[in-house]
Backbone as a chain_set.jsonl record, in Angstrom:
{"seq": "XXXXXXXXXXXXXXXXXXXXXXXXXXXXXXXXXXXXXXXXXXXXXXXXXXXXXXXXXXXXXXXX", "coords": {"N": [[32.038, 0.9, 43.499], [29.657, 2.889, 42.075], [26.486, 2.389, 40.559], [25.091, 3.868, 37.659], [22.238, 5.87, 37.907], [19.136, 5.121, 36.469], [17.361, 7.223, 34.35], [13.994, 8.334, 34.637], [11.522, 7.4, 32.22], [10.561, 9.73, 29.835], [7.344, 11.12, 29.605], [5.033, 10.984, 26.92], [3.622, 13.787, 25.338], [0.879, 13.888, 24.087], [1.887, 13.097, 21.67], [2.696, 10.908, 18.869], [3.675, 7.51, 18.715], [6.366, 5.821, 16.999], [5.469, 3.426, 15.925], [2.719, 3.844, 15.776], [2.636, 5.86, 13.872], [3.612, 4.504, 11.622], [1.57, 2.61, 11.282], [-0.58, 4.322, 10.71], [0.321, 5.412, 8.292], [0.355, 3.097, 6.728], [-2.365, 2.486, 6.633], [-3.285, 4.738, 5.263], [-1.93, 4.511, 2.777], [-2.973, 2.051, 1.933], [-5.683, 2.752, 1.657], [-5.515, 4.598, -0.444], [-4.599, 2.941, -2.506], [-6.774, 1.158, -2.731], [-8.777, 2.984, -3.5], [-7.763, 3.843, -5.98], [-7.794, 1.426, -7.384], [-10.558, 0.893, -7.401], [-11.361, 3.069, -8.924], [-10.144, 2.579, -11.396], [-11.157, 0.133, -12.155], [-13.313, -0.412, -14.123], [-11.996, 0.19, -16.595], [-9.857, -1.571, -16.48], [-11.198, -4.024, -16.631], [-12.213, -3.817, -19.228], [-9.816, -3.745, -20.731], [-8.817, -6.317, -20.142], [-10.754, -7.884, -21.382], [-10.374, -7.183, -24.078], [-7.757, -8.114, -24.369], [-8.157, -10.875, -24.004], [-9.808, -11.409, -26.225], [-8.022, -10.964, -28.266], [-6.391, -13.138, -28.114], [-4.799, -13.597, -25.899], [-2.297, -15.15, -23.932], [-1.799, -17.095, -25.801], [-1.568, -15.86, -28.228], [0.967, -15.105, -28.834], [3.4, -13.49, -30.737], [1.767, -12.21, -32.544], [0.312, -9.873, -32.275], [1.396, -6.642, -31.809]], "CA": [[31.673, 1.571, 42.273], [28.215, 3.099, 42.043], [25.838, 2.249, 39.253], [24.392, 5.082, 37.242], [20.788, 5.754, 38.053], [18.387, 5.249, 35.224], [16.396, 8.317, 34.371], [12.639, 7.879, 34.295], [11.145, 7.61, 30.824], [9.731, 10.924, 29.671], [6.009, 10.805, 29.082], [4.696, 11.669, 25.677], [2.581, 14.798, 25.513], [-0.024, 13.892, 22.941], [2.577, 12.715, 20.448], [2.454, 9.551, 18.39], [4.87, 6.682, 18.673], [6.76, 5.445, 15.642], [4.596, 2.337, 15.467], [1.428, 4.422, 15.411], [2.829, 6.589, 12.615], [3.705, 3.507, 10.549], [0.229, 2.058, 11.062], [-1.381, 5.344, 10.035], [0.78, 5.489, 6.907], [-0.091, 1.886, 6.03], [-3.809, 2.645, 6.379], [-3.426, 5.759, 4.234], [-1.497, 3.947, 1.489], [-3.973, 1.043, 1.557], [-6.879, 3.453, 1.185], [-5.233, 5.176, -1.759], [-4.546, 1.832, -3.461], [-8.15, 0.697, -2.956], [-9.493, 4.004, -4.272], [-7.264, 3.787, -7.35], [-8.304, 0.192, -7.994], [-11.997, 1.085, -7.655], [-11.485, 4.054, -10.007], [-9.662, 2.012, -12.651], [-11.723, -1.195, -12.37], [-13.984, -0.599, -15.427], [-11.05, 0.166, -17.717], [-9.095, -2.82, -16.393], [-12.05, -5.092, -17.173], [-12.254, -3.652, -20.68], [-8.522, -4.161, -21.262], [-8.727, -7.778, -20.049], [-11.614, -8.461, -22.417], [-9.683, -6.992, -25.362], [-6.606, -9.01, -24.367], [-8.642, -12.242, -24.226], [-10.303, -11.535, -27.597], [-6.887, -10.997, -29.193], [-5.717, -14.419, -27.994], [-4.135, -13.749, -24.61], [-0.932, -15.682, -24.004], [-1.652, -17.967, -26.96], [-1.371, -15.063, -29.442], [2.395, -14.989, -29.134], [3.82, -12.181, -31.232], [0.926, -11.797, -33.664], [-0.135, -8.503, -32.071], [2.44, -5.891, -31.086]], "C": [[30.151, 1.679, 42.21], [27.689, 2.925, 40.618], [25.105, 3.537, 38.925], [22.886, 4.864, 37.384], [20.112, 5.933, 36.705], [17.4, 6.397, 35.366], [15.02, 7.782, 34.03], [12.318, 8.234, 32.839], [10.228, 8.821, 30.742], [8.395, 10.524, 29.071], [5.745, 11.603, 27.818], [3.547, 12.639, 25.938], [1.724, 14.85, 24.261], [0.638, 13.503, 21.635], [2.254, 11.286, 20.054], [3.769, 8.785, 18.41], [5.181, 6.328, 17.221], [5.875, 4.354, 15.07], [3.241, 2.873, 15.033], [1.526, 5.178, 14.091], [2.894, 5.609, 11.453], [2.347, 2.886, 10.242], [-0.653, 3.05, 10.321], [-0.977, 5.473, 8.571], [0.325, 4.274, 6.11], [-1.574, 1.972, 5.699], [-4.038, 3.646, 5.256], [-3.056, 5.213, 2.859], [-2.492, 2.89, 1.015], [-5.245, 1.671, 1.029], [-6.689, 4.042, -0.195], [-5.21, 4.084, -2.822], [-5.952, 1.317, -3.762], [-8.953, 1.698, -3.776], [-9.061, 3.988, -5.733], [-7.778, 2.55, -8.074], [-9.785, 0.324, -8.319], [-12.212, 2.047, -8.823], [-11.145, 3.434, -11.358], [-10.317, 0.677, -13.003], [-12.435, -1.344, -13.715], [-13.007, -0.659, -16.601], [-10.18, -1.094, -17.674], [-9.908, -3.998, -16.935], [-12.094, -5.03, -18.696], [-10.945, -4.106, -21.316], [-8.362, -5.683, -21.215], [-9.579, -8.446, -21.128], [-10.963, -8.334, -23.792], [-8.502, -7.952, -25.463], [-7.036, -10.454, -24.63], [-9.13, -12.43, -25.655], [-9.156, -11.601, -28.599], [-6.051, -12.254, -29.028], [-4.986, -14.629, -26.684], [-2.701, -14.222, -24.77], [-0.72, -16.516, -25.261], [-1.32, -17.193, -28.218], [0.106, -14.941, -29.811], [2.748, -13.586, -29.569], [2.987, -11.726, -32.419], [0.533, -10.331, -33.544], [0.932, -7.763, -31.273], [1.891, -5.205, -29.857]], "O": [[29.447, 0.671, 42.282], [28.347, 3.262, 39.634], [24.568, 4.207, 39.808], [22.35, 3.815, 37.026], [20.486, 6.798, 35.912], [16.7, 6.518, 36.372], [14.896, 6.868, 33.216], [12.789, 9.241, 32.31], [9.248, 8.928, 31.478], [8.323, 9.704, 28.156], [6.181, 12.746, 27.677], [2.615, 12.327, 26.679], [1.847, 15.779, 23.462], [0.002, 13.575, 20.583], [1.62, 10.548, 20.808], [4.835, 9.344, 18.153], [4.35, 6.518, 16.332], [5.567, 4.353, 13.879], [2.675, 2.414, 14.041], [0.599, 5.139, 13.282], [2.295, 5.854, 10.406], [2.011, 2.662, 9.079], [-1.39, 2.672, 9.41], [-1.835, 5.626, 7.702], [-0.051, 4.402, 4.945], [-1.995, 1.579, 4.611], [-4.889, 3.429, 4.393], [-3.782, 5.427, 1.887], [-2.821, 2.835, -0.17], [-5.827, 1.182, 0.061], [-7.596, 3.994, -1.026], [-5.74, 4.272, -3.917], [-6.286, 1.067, -4.92], [-9.726, 1.306, -4.65], [-9.898, 4.106, -6.628], [-8.155, 2.621, -9.244], [-10.224, -0.088, -9.393], [-13.133, 1.865, -9.619], [-11.795, 3.737, -12.358], [-10.043, 0.138, -14.075], [-12.187, -2.331, -14.407], [-13.178, -1.477, -17.505], [-9.809, -1.625, -18.72], [-9.366, -4.867, -17.619], [-12.022, -6.057, -19.372], [-10.965, -4.787, -22.341], [-7.827, -6.274, -22.153], [-9.175, -9.449, -21.716], [-10.997, -9.277, -24.583], [-8.268, -8.539, -26.52], [-6.378, -11.176, -25.378], [-8.902, -13.483, -26.249], [-9.289, -12.216, -29.657], [-5.07, -12.421, -29.752], [-4.587, -15.755, -26.387], [-1.977, -13.746, -25.644], [0.407, -16.637, -25.741], [-0.84, -17.779, -29.188], [0.445, -14.7, -30.969], [2.447, -12.612, -28.879], [3.46, -10.927, -33.227], [0.427, -9.622, -34.544], [1.325, -8.203, -30.193], [2.635, -4.534, -29.141]]}, "num_chains": 1, "name": "protein.A"}
């Protein structure tokens, strides 16, 4: 009984592997998240200050 010959692996012609695509997507998503955080940072600081002045976790249900 003869064994089937394995075909040689086709070479990629300038294409990207799945791992490279996932890495590129992760870099893109990370960049978008960092840009959004940098854009919203001043308003987040302001909201935290207002939250602390109103009592934070200790305020309970005093403020809706």
